[in-house]
C-alpha positions, 0 to 999 in steps of 0.5 A: 455509471453502468450497474456492472461497474458499480457492483465491481467498485463496491466489491460486495461491501456490506453495510457498516452494521453488517460488517461490525462484530457485536460487542459480545462477539468482540469480547470473545475475540479479545479473550481468545487473542489474550490466551483465555485457555479456550482449546480446540479438539486437539488441545491447541489454544484457539485464537481468532483475529480480525484483519481490516484492509484498506483495499477491496476484495476485487483487487486480488493483487493486494487484498489477496495477500491478506488471504494468503496470510490467513490461509498459511496461518490456518494451515500451519496451526492446523486451524487453531489460529484463524485470521478473518479478512475484511475488505475496506468498509466492512469493519472500518473505512479504508483510511481508518485501518491504522486507527482500528488496530491502534484502538483494538477493534482489529488485531491486524490491519493491511494498509500503507504507512504513507496513508497516515503521515498526518499521525507521523510524517516518518511513516512515509518511509514505510511505504516509499519516497518519490524518486526513491528506492526500487522494490528490491532496494526498499525491501533490502532497506527495511529487512536487512539494513535497519529500516524496519527497526527504525520504523518500529519505534515510530509505530510503537507510539501507536501500539503497533508492530509493523511488517511488510505485506509486499511490494507492487513494484514500480507503479504507473504515472496514472490516467489523464483526460488531457495530455501533460506535455510540460510541468505547466500543464499540471497547474490547476489539474484535479488529481487523486494521488495520496502520500508524498506524491500528492504533496509534491503535486500540490507544490507543482500546482495540482489540486490534490484529492485523496480517494479510496479505490471504490470512490475514484471511478465515480469521481472521474466519471462525473468530472470531479477529478481530471486525473488519477493514479492507482497502481498499474495495469492489472489493478487499473484495468479492473477499476475501469479508468481507461473508459474515461481517461485514455492517456496513460502515463509512466513512470510513477516517480512518486512510487518506484517501489512502494511497500505495503504493510501489515499493522499488528496490534502489539498487545495482541501479538504479545498475547500470542503463544510463542509458536503462534508468533512464529507462525504469524511471522512465517505466514507474513513473509510468505504472503509478502513475497506473493504480491510482486510475483502476482503483479509481475505476472499480470501487469504485462498481459493487462497492459497489452489488453489496455493498449488493444482498447485504444489507451495511449501510453505516454512517458512523462516529459523530462521537464515534469520529472525534473520539476517533480524531483526538485520539489520532492527533495525540497519537501523531504528536506523541509520536514527534516529541518524541523523534525529530528526523528524524521531527519534521523530516518531520512539520513539512514535511508539516504545513506543506504540509497546512495550505497545501493544505487552505486551498485545497481546503477552500474551492473544492473543498469548496464544490463537492463539498458542493453537487454531491454532497449 
């Protein structure tokens, strides 16, 4: 791997010892979060939180949202409430962010609910379901239709209060060394893909791998995987997948509107003064709105650059989409058949999806089909 690529993928990560606060410092942080009475020069209570992210700093479309939150909270509290952001690997590995918040080693995490379906399969709904809701629909379900309240009950079992930290919009179908002309071509393929999308691919015969962002390029480079997905052109260009796999597929049917999450320690939240809670929630709302705005600005330009580099843009065949949709529905229904709590969330989600799609599938689809053709 070129030195420049290796440096980018590591994102300037420090070693585990260098990224972990000492026991003494951790105690100070907990005392501040718990309202010890420490004050700044203006008489405000000083609060210092640590944010652990599942993403590297170099992916500013996602990680940058955590920095927006930190900036807004600091500005609104005149610097008295501080959130220090740590990229993947500084405090904990990318896949252990929820554990860090649950165990109290970070007051807030930035991650994706579907990374933790092993803890509770219902957490998939916090991010997205294959062939599910668009970004607008997902946000509406979470924030206006009761989805957030349903998922708060799930997160409460882990001592966590969940919030949206933004949505990437419809993602791409990923990078493949060889063309995929039918569902039969998926059998035996080794692909990095997490969440329910990975489980659907498993049912279609794919050997599924779950790798953090910084591990994908090396695996693709040495031939350990044949294909990968991440987000879309802006991030994918930075991660350099086009250097190895030239076939870039769409749509990313497994993530039509994935919502990422801020996972807040309920104990740390409860310890905040009321005005700091309001500041935190206002900062989260502003940060969350930033993510899709950035991707909508940057993805078109990044795709144009990728095409100029010889990338072949390809649409998944309808055979692939049909088989994947059938497997996805079966997967969700199988889980609902054995888990009443999961089934309640699925049914609520489906009722909203049916009503929302009946509207958007007429008026907005009619416009888009004509205007964007």
